[in-house]
C-alpha positions in Angstrom: 181.3 121.8 64.6 184.7 120.5 65.8 185.8 116.8 65.9 185.8 116.9 69.7 182.5 115.0 69.7 183.1 111.3 69.8 181.2 108.1 70.2 182.6 107.4 73.6 180.7 108.0 76.8 179.9 111.7 77.2 182.0 113.8 79.5 180.7 115.3 82.6 180.0 118.6 80.9 177.4 117.0 78.6 176.2 114.1 80.7 172.9 114.2 82.6 172.6 112.5 86.0 170.5 109.2 86.3 168.3 109.7 89.3 164.6 109.0 88.3 162.4 106.0 88.9 158.8 105.2 87.7 157.2 107.0 90.6 159.1 110.2 90.0 158.4 109.9 86.2 154.7 109.6 87.0 155.1 112.7 89.1 156.8 114.5 86.2 154.2 113.4 83.7 151.2 114.5 85.9 153.1 117.6 87.1 153.9 118.8 83.5 150.2 118.7 82.6 148.0 119.2 85.7 148.1 123.0 85.6 146.2 122.8 82.4 143.4 121.0 84.2 143.1 123.8 86.7 143.3 126.7 84.3 143.1 127.8 80.7 141.1 125.0 79.1 137.8 126.9 79.7 138.9 129.9 77.5 137.6 128.3 74.3 134.0 127.7 75.5 132.5 131.0 74.3 133.1 129.8 70.7 132.0 126.2 71.1 130.0 125.7 74.2 130.0 122.6 76.4 129.2 120.2 73.5 131.8 121.8 71.3 134.4 121.4 73.9 133.4 117.8 74.8 133.6 116.9 71.1 137.0 118.4 70.7 138.2 116.9 74.0 137.1 113.4 73.0 139.2 113.4 69.8 142.1 115.0 71.6 142.0 112.4 74.4 142.0 109.7 71.8 145.0 111.4 70.2 146.9 111.6 73.4 146.3 108.0 74.5 147.4 106.6 71.2 150.3 109.0 71.0 151.6 108.2 74.5 151.6 104.4 73.9 153.3 105.0 70.5 155.9 107.5 71.8 156.9 105.3 74.7 158.3 102.8 72.2 160.9 105.3 71.0 161.5 106.7 74.5 162.5 103.2 75.7 164.5 102.2 72.6 166.3 105.6 72.5 166.4 107.1 76.0 167.8 110.5 75.1 167.0 114.0 76.5 166.1 115.4 73.0 163.0 113.3 72.6 161.4 113.8 69.2 164.6 115.6 68.0 166.6 112.5 68.4 163.9 110.1 67.2 163.3 112.3 64.1 166.9 112.4 63.1 167.1 108.6 63.4 164.0 108.1 61.4 163.6 111.0 59.1 167.0 112.4 58.7 168.7 115.6 59.9 166.2 118.2 58.6 163.2 116.1 59.7 164.6 115.7 63.2 165.5 119.4 63.4 161.9 120.4 62.5 160.6 118.1 65.2 163.1 119.6 67.6 162.0 123.1 66.8 158.4 122.2 67.3 159.3 120.7 70.7 161.2 123.8 71.7 158.2 126.0 70.7 155.8 123.9 72.7 158.0 123.7 75.9 159.2 127.2 75.8 155.8 128.9 75.5 153.9 126.7 77.8 155.7 127.8 81.0 154.9 131.5 80.5 151.3 130.7 80.0 151.3 128.6 83.3 153.2 131.4 85.1 150.5 133.8 84.1 147.7 131.5 85.4 149.6 131.2 88.7 149.3 135.0 88.9 145.5 134.7 88.1 145.0 132.3 91.0 147.1 134.5 93.3 144.8 137.4 92.6 142.3 135.6 94.8 144.2 137.1 97.8 146.0 140.0 96.1 143.6 141.5 93.5 145.6 144.7 93.3 148.6 143.0 91.7 148.8 141.9 88.1 149.3 138.3 86.9 152.6 139.3 85.4 154.0 140.6 88.7 153.6 137.1 90.1 154.6 135.2 86.9 158.0 136.7 86.4 159.3 136.1 90.0 157.9 132.6 89.8 159.8 131.9 86.7 163.1 132.9 88.3 162.4 130.7 91.4 161.7 127.5 89.5 164.5 128.1 87.0 166.8 128.2 90.1 165.3 125.0 91.5 166.0 123.2 88.2 169.6 124.4 88.2 170.1 123.0 91.7 169.6 119.4 90.7 167.3 116.9 88.8 166.6 114.7 91.8 165.5 117.7 93.9 163.4 118.9 91.0 161.7 115.5 90.5 161.0 115.0 94.2 159.5 118.5 94.4 157.4 117.8 91.3 156.1 114.5 92.8 155.0 116.3 95.9 153.2 119.2 94.2 151.7 116.9 91.6 150.2 114.8 94.4 148.8 117.9 96.1 147.3 119.0 92.8 145.6 115.6 92.2 144.2 115.8 95.7 142.8 119.3 94.9 140.8 117.9 91.9 139.4 115.1 94.0 138.4 117.6 96.7 136.8 119.8 94.1 134.8 116.8 92.7 133.6 115.7 96.1 132.4 119.2 97.0 130.8 119.9 93.5 129.1 116.5 93.1 126.0 117.3 95.2 125.5 120.5 93.0 125.9 118.7 89.7 122.9 119.0 87.3 122.9 117.5 83.9 120.7 120.5 82.7 123.8 122.7 83.2 125.7 120.5 80.8 123.0 120.7 78.1 122.0 124.4 78.5 123.5 126.4 75.6 125.5 123.3 74.8 126.4 124.6 71.4 127.6 128.2 71.5 126.9 128.8 67.8 123.5 129.8 66.4 123.7 127.4 63.4 125.1 123.9 63.0 128.0 125.3 60.8 129.0 127.8 63.5 128.6 125.1 66.2 131.0 122.8 64.4 133.4 125.7 63.7 133.3 126.5 67.4 134.2 123.0 68.3 137.2 123.0 66.0 138.3 126.4 67.4 138.3 124.8 70.9 141.0 122.2 69.9 144.0 124.1 71.3 142.1 124.5 74.7 141.3 120.8 74.7 145.0 120.1 74.0 145.8 122.1 77.1 144.2 119.3 79.3 147.2 117.1 78.3 149.8 119.3 76.7 153.4 118.4 77.6 152.8 114.8 78.8 155.5 113.9 76.2 158.0 115.6 78.4 158.4 112.3 80.2 160.4 111.1 77.3 162.9 114.0 77.6 163.6 112.7 81.1 164.3 109.1 79.9 168.1 109.7 79.8 167.9 110.5 83.5 165.9 107.4 84.4 167.8 104.7 86.4 166.3 102.0 84.2 164.5 103.7 81.2 163.4 100.4 79.6 161.4 99.6 82.7 160.7 102.9 84.3 159.5 104.9 81.3 156.5 102.7 80.3 155.3 102.5 83.9 155.7 106.3 84.6 154.4 107.4 81.1 151.4 105.0 81.0 150.2 105.6 84.6 150.5 109.4 84.0 148.3 109.5 80.9 145.6 107.3 82.6 145.7 109.5 85.7 145.3 112.6 83.6 142.4 111.3 81.4 140.5 110.5 84.6 141.1 113.9 86.1 140.1 115.7 82.9 136.8 114.0 82.9 136.1 115.0 86.5 137.2 118.6 86.0 135.2 119.3 82.9 131.9 117.6 83.9 131.8 118.8 87.5 132.9 122.4 86.9 130.4 122.9 84.0 127.7 120.9 85.9 127.5 123.3 88.8 126.0 126.2 86.8 126.8 126.0 83.1 129.8 126.8 81.0 129.3 130.6 81.2 129.9 130.7 84.9 133.3 129.1 84.7 134.4 131.6 82.0 133.2 134.9 83.2 132.9 136.7 86.5 129.4 136.0 88.0 128.7 139.8 88.0 128.9 139.8 84.2 126.2 137.2 83.8 122.4 137.6 84.1 119.4 135.4 83.2 116.1 136.3 81.7 112.8 134.8 82.8 112.8 132.4 79.8 116.2 131.0 80.9 118.2 132.9 78.3 121.7 133.8 79.6 123.0 137.3 79.0 126.7 138.0 79.1 127.9 141.6 79.2 129.6 142.5 75.9 132.9 143.7 77.5 133.1 140.8 80.0 136.7 139.6 80.5 137.6 135.9 80.1 138.9 134.4 83.3 141.2 131.3 83.2 140.5 129.8 86.7 137.4 127.6 86.1 137.6 125.6 89.3 137.8 128.7 91.5 134.8 130.1 89.6 133.0 126.9 90.2 133.5 127.1 93.9 132.3 130.8 93.9 128.9 129.5 92.9 128.4 127.0 95.7 130.5 128.3 98.6 130.0 131.6 100.5 132.6 134.3 100.0 135.7 133.7 102.0 134.9 130.0 102.7 137.9 128.0 103.8 137.6 125.5 101.0 137.6 128.3 98.4 141.0 129.5 99.8 142.3 125.9 99.9 141.4 125.3 96.3 143.0 128.6 95.3 146.2 127.6 97.1 146.1 124.2 95.4 145.5 126.0 92.0 148.7 127.9 92.6 150.5 124.6 93.5 149.2 123.0 90.3 150.6 126.0 88.4 153.9 125.5 90.2 153.9 121.8 89.2 153.4 122.7 85.5 155.9 125.6 85.6 158.6 123.6 87.4 158.1 120.5 85.3 157.8 122.0 81.8 160.8 124.2 82.6 162.7 121.0 83.1 161.5 119.5 79.8 162.1 122.7 77.9 165.7 122.9 79.1 166.3 119.2 78.0 165.1 119.9 74.5 167.3 123.0 74.2 170.2 121.1 75.8 170.1 118.2 73.4 170.0 120.4 70.3 173.0 122.4 71.7 174.9 119.3 72.7 175.0 118.1 69.1 175.5 121.5 67.5 172.1 122.2 66.1 172.0 125.2 68.5 175.1 127.0 69.8 177.3 124.7 71.9 177.1 126.6 75.1 173.4 125.6 75.4 174.4 121.9 75.4 176.7 122.2 78.5 175.9 121.2 82.0 177.2 122.8 85.2 179.8 120.4 86.6 178.6 120.7 90.2 174.9 119.9 89.6 175.1 118.1 86.2 172.0 120.1 85.2 171.6 122.0 81.8 171.9 125.4 83.5 172.7 127.3 80.3 169.6 125.9 78.6 167.6 126.8 81.7 168.8 130.4 81.7 168.1 130.8 78.0 164.6 129.4 78.6 164.2 131.9 81.4 165.0 134.8 79.1 162.6 133.7 76.4 159.9 133.0 78.9 160.0 136.4 80.7 160.0 138.1 77.3 156.9 136.1 76.3 155.1 137.1 79.5 155.7 140.7 78.6 154.6 140.4 75.0 151.7 137.9 74.9 148.5 137.1 76.8 147.7 133.6 78.2 145.4 132.6 75.3 148.1 133.3 72.6 150.7 131.5 74.6 148.5 128.5 74.9 147.8 128.4 71.2 151.5 128.8 70.2 152.4 126.0 72.6 149.6 123.8 71.2 150.7 124.4 67.6 154.2 123.2 68.6 152.8 120.2 70.3 150.7 118.9 67.4 153.6 119.4 65.0 155.7 117.4 67.4 153.1 114.6 67.4 153.0 114.6 63.6 156.8 114.3 63.2 157.2 111.7 66.0 154.5 109.4 64.6 156.2 109.6 61.1 159.5 108.9 62.8 158.1 105.9 64.7 156.8 104.2 61.5 160.0 105.0 59.5 162.2 103.5 62.3 160.2 100.3 62.1 161.3 99.8 58.5 164.7 101.6 58.7 165.9 99.9 61.9 164.0 96.7 62.3 166.6 95.2 64.6 166.6 98.2 67.1 166.0 96.8 70.6 162.5 97.8 71.5 161.8 96.9 75.2 158.3 98.3 74.8 156.3 98.0 71.5 153.3 100.1 70.5 150.0 98.3 71.0 148.0 97.7 67.9 150.7 99.0 65.6 150.3 100.7 63.1 146.8 101.7 64.1 147.8 103.7 67.2 150.4 105.9 65.5 148.2 106.4 62.4 145.3 107.6 64.7 147.5 109.9 66.7 149.2 111.3 63.6 146.0 111.9 61.7 144.2 113.7 64.6 147.4 115.8 65.1 147.5 116.7 61.4 143.8 117.7 61.5 144.3 119.7 64.7 147.3 121.6 63.2 145.5 122.4 60.0 142.4 123.7 61.8 144.4 125.7 64.3 146.3 127.4 61.6 143.1 128.2 59.8 141.6 129.9 62.8 144.9 131.4 64.2 146.7 132.7 61.1 145.8 136.3 60.3 148.2 138.4 58.2 146.0 141.5 58.8 146.7 141.3 62.5 150.1 139.8 62.8 150.9 141.2 66.2 148.1 139.2 67.8 148.1 136.2 65.5 149.6 133.0 67.1 149.7 131.3 63.8 151.8 134.0 62.2 154.2 134.0 65.1 154.5 130.2 65.0 155.2 130.1 61.2 157.7 132.9 61.7 159.6 131.0 64.3 159.7 127.9 62.1 160.9 129.8 59.1 163.7 131.5 61.0 164.8 128.1 62.5 164.9 126.4 59.1 166.9 129.3 57.6 169.4 128.9 60.5 169.6 125.2 59.8 170.2 125.8 56.0 172.7 128.7 56.5 174.6 127.5 59.6 173.9 124.0 61.0 174.1 121.7 57.9 177.4 123.2 56.8 179.2 122.2 60.0 177.8 118.8 60.7 180.3 115.9 60.4 180.0 112.1 60.3 181.1 112.1 63.9 178.2 114.4 64.9 175.7 112.2 63.1 177.0 109.1 64.8 176.1 110.8 68.1 172.4 110.2 67.4 173.0 106.4 67.4 174.4 106.3 71.0 171.7 104.8 73.2 173.3 105.1 76.6 
């Protein structure tokens, strides 16, 4: 890497525009995640049932709440687009930060294709003859273009669609509430036939519980673009996680409470009931990833206006996630390119828009390729694996920074430190270990998310050892200690 990098203020080609306030940061935080509350989280229920999912979701919710209030400390103290990549380098050294950055890239790069696929699934309510991929790929192009146009325009659009998506969940709750029955929550609550299989099913549902909150940490990647990050980030970050926890509770309980978990996973025609109440599911029944729409199918007549409104809002929620996480993904790639951990062209902004257009275009190429290669469930799992590795690295970095840089200005401090980061890091470590146990299969590598994930990490570490570490200079390392 050349000596052109300096400790002075960044030039226009590597500088992001400051345009965000607490309301737009809330919109980004909710928008990144809310697609996961409309779609995808239900896909794990066949292995764990309602109780299994609720158990997994409880621990994952605890993890996210403690994580967010820990991660916010670093986002306020070091408001940089790289998020965990920068915090990791500061706290754990170059390789530790790089591994955190790789985990972040995997999470943010594979989440948008999964969301784009579920946009296609909701669109099939009107156009059943088209495939989800035929909708997903054009959607990816459209929202990459929007992100290139400008961060302010992206954030305002995200705020609007996030607000519409929140309204959709409230509408769903109001319509579903009169049909809620606790018996539907308890019926076939554990999908397994034995306690061992029930617990194993609950553990297997972890990546789908993560989908309810995945990518909330992307708010930290927008901290460099906040007008006043020390004030705006805690307000936007904290209000976003509290909003999402509330919405997750409403979504899970009221969708399952209408008719049981089976009816928000499979098409109604694939389900039948015996006289003794036993539920029969056709052996070849396809998993469907639009649980709220399936919920409405049970209580509204075919073609009802509210069903179409919910389907449209489901598309809007997907758009919010696709647009927002595309933004976060580009910032994580941009920061690693800006400092030379990825090729330099990735870390350049376009002078007219001051957006990381090269990183956005790279993300587009990877995303479209992923849509062509993988299904939604595998994309969700790979993204979740990246997320929990990110949480592990970032919590270690937080605790290391407390001892390594005690005088670092921390406008926001983690509540109940060190309890919160220990809880978040421990649940993340357990989640990562169990997901790898269930998702790593060398006998079926083509369809094994764990194998793909480990493969990406190995290739990335080899790239670091063979290329990156040999060209880093003291000037490059000082870049990580720039706060503004």
